[in-house]
C-alpha positions as CSV (number, residue, x, y, z in Angstrom):
1,M,-36.6,3.0,2.4
2,T,-36.9,6.6,3.5
3,T,-34.5,9.5,3.5
4,A,-34.2,9.2,7.3
5,A,-32.3,5.9,6.8
6,L,-29.9,7.5,4.2
7,P,-27.4,8.9,6.7
8,L,-27.1,5.5,8.5
9,D,-26.7,3.7,5.2
10,L,-24.0,6.1,4.1
11,Y,-22.3,5.8,7.5
12,K,-22.3,2.0,7.2
13,A,-20.8,2.2,3.7
14,N,-18.0,4.5,4.9
15,I,-17.3,2.2,7.9
16,E,-17.1,-0.8,5.7
17,L,-14.7,1.0,3.4
18,Q,-12.5,2.0,6.3
19,L,-12.5,-1.6,7.6
20,R,-11.5,-3.0,4.2
21,L,-8.7,-0.4,3.8
22,T,-7.4,-1.2,7.3
23,R,-7.3,-4.9,6.5
24,L,-5.4,-4.1,3.3
25,L,-2.9,-2.1,5.2
26,Q,-2.5,-4.8,7.8
27,D,-2.1,-7.5,5.1
28,S,0.5,-5.4,3.3
29,G,2.4,-4.8,6.5
30,R,2.3,-8.5,7.4
31,Q,3.7,-9.4,3.9
32,W,6.6,-7.0,4.4
33,L,7.4,-8.3,7.8
34,D,7.4,-11.9,6.5
35,A,9.8,-10.9,3.7
36,I,12.1,-9.2,6.2
37,Q,12.0,-12.1,8.6
38,H,12.9,-14.5,5.7
39,T,15.8,-12.3,4.6
40,T,17.1,-11.9,8.1
41,E,17.0,-15.7,8.8
42,E,18.9,-16.3,5.6
43,G,21.5,-13.7,6.6
44,I,21.9,-15.3,10.0
45,A,22.4,-18.7,8.5
46,E,24.9,-17.4,6.1
47,T,26.9,-15.6,8.7
48,T,26.9,-18.7,11.0
49,A,28.2,-20.9,8.2
50,E,30.9,-18.4,7.4
51,I,32.0,-18.2,11.1
52,E,32.0,-22.0,11.3
53,G,34.1,-22.1,8.2
54,L,36.7,-19.7,9.7
55,L,36.8,-21.9,12.8
56,R,37.6,-25.0,10.8
57,T,40.4,-23.3,8.8
58,S,43.8,-24.7,9.8
59,N,46.3,-22.6,7.7
60,W,47.1,-18.9,7.3
61,Q,46.9,-19.0,3.5
62,S,43.3,-20.0,3.4
63,L,42.5,-17.5,6.0
64,A,44.1,-14.7,3.9
65,T,41.9,-15.5,0.9
66,L,38.6,-15.7,2.9
67,P,37.8,-11.9,2.9
68,N,38.0,-11.7,-0.9
69,E,35.9,-14.8,-1.3
70,A,33.4,-13.7,1.3
71,F,33.1,-10.3,-0.4
72,W,32.1,-11.7,-3.8
73,R,29.8,-14.3,-2.3
74,L,28.0,-11.7,-0.2
75,F,27.9,-9.3,-3.1
76,Q,26.2,-11.9,-5.3
77,Q,23.8,-12.9,-2.5
78,R,22.8,-9.2,-1.8
79,S,22.2,-8.7,-5.5
80,G,19.8,-11.6,-5.4
81,D,18.2,-10.1,-2.3
82,V,17.6,-6.8,-4.0
83,Q,15.9,-8.6,-6.9
84,L,13.7,-10.5,-4.4
85,V,12.8,-7.4,-2.5
86,N,11.8,-5.7,-5.8
87,Q,9.6,-8.7,-6.7
88,I,8.0,-8.6,-3.3
89,A,7.4,-4.9,-3.5
90,L,5.8,-5.2,-6.9
91,K,3.6,-8.1,-5.7
92,N,2.5,-6.3,-2.6
93,Q,1.8,-3.1,-4.4
94,T,-0.3,-4.9,-7.0
95,S,-2.2,-6.8,-4.4
96,F,-2.8,-3.6,-2.4
97,T,-3.9,-1.6,-5.5
98,T,-6.3,-4.4,-6.6
99,G,-7.8,-4.6,-3.1
100,M,-8.2,-0.9,-2.8
101,Q,-9.9,-0.7,-6.2
102,Q,-12.3,-3.5,-5.2
103,A,-13.0,-1.7,-1.9
104,L,-13.8,1.5,-3.6
105,E,-16.0,-0.1,-6.1
106,T,-18.0,-1.8,-3.4
107,W,-18.2,1.5,-1.5
108,Q,-19.4,3.2,-4.6
109,K,-22.1,0.6,-5.2
110,S,-23.2,0.8,-1.5
111,V,-23.5,4.6,-1.7
112,A,-25.4,4.5,-5.0
113,S,-27.7,1.8,-3.6
114,A,-28.4,3.9,-0.5
115,V,-29.0,7.1,-2.4
116,G,-31.1,5.3,-5.1
117,S,-33.3,3.5,-2.5
118,A,-33.8,6.6,-0.5
119,G,-36.7,7.5,-2.7
120,N,-36.4,11.2,-3.5
121,A,-32.7,11.7,-3.6
122,Q,-32.9,15.1,-5.2
123,P,-31.9,17.0,-2.0
124,L,-28.8,14.8,-1.7
125,Q,-28.0,15.3,-5.4
126,D,-28.4,19.1,-5.0
127,M,-26.0,19.0,-2.0
128,L,-23.4,17.0,-4.0
129,N,-23.7,19.4,-6.9
130,Q,-23.1,22.4,-4.6
131,W,-20.1,20.6,-3.0
132,G,-18.7,19.8,-6.5
133,T,-19.0,23.4,-7.5
134,A,-17.3,24.6,-4.3
135,W,-14.6,22.1,-4.8
136,A,-14.0,23.1,-8.4
137,N,-13.6,26.7,-7.3
138,T,-11.0,25.8,-4.7
139,V,-8.9,23.8,-7.1
140,Q,-9.1,26.3,-10.0
141,P,-5.6,27.2,-11.2
142,A,-4.2,30.5,-9.9
143,P,-4.0,32.3,-13.3
144,A,-7.7,31.5,-13.9
145,K,-8.6,33.0,-10.5
146,A,-6.6,36.1,-11.2
147,A,-8.3,36.6,-14.5
148,A,-11.7,36.1,-13.0
149,K,-10.9,38.8,-10.3
150,K,-9.8,41.2,-13.0
151,A,-13.1,40.8,-14.9
């Protein structure tokens, strides 16, 4: 492989990384939507059952105790919902992080392969070294820059 193909190979590696990251984001969004839909359906079913219970009540005393009973029942249900959402969040974040790590590892291997198979990769290495030096200068802490200017 020649150095002429190197830009194309690097471009392909970057496009593949973008595609994988986009899929990860879409999967994560779909998982959140599924969780929200499930929680909403449970809430609707619970509210429907509560309203039907109110319609079947035939005396005032049982109607008077319903708000207190409903409060504690809903409080316990929502506490369970919070735990479920936390579990889903942890699962989604773990899955996303693992997928991102794999995508970056694949990208790194593709770039290393493209650079390694380009034959004489020294010009690219020189460019990367220059970029690294320039980057280090821009992120240097302010006190170090001030001391360097005084010298």
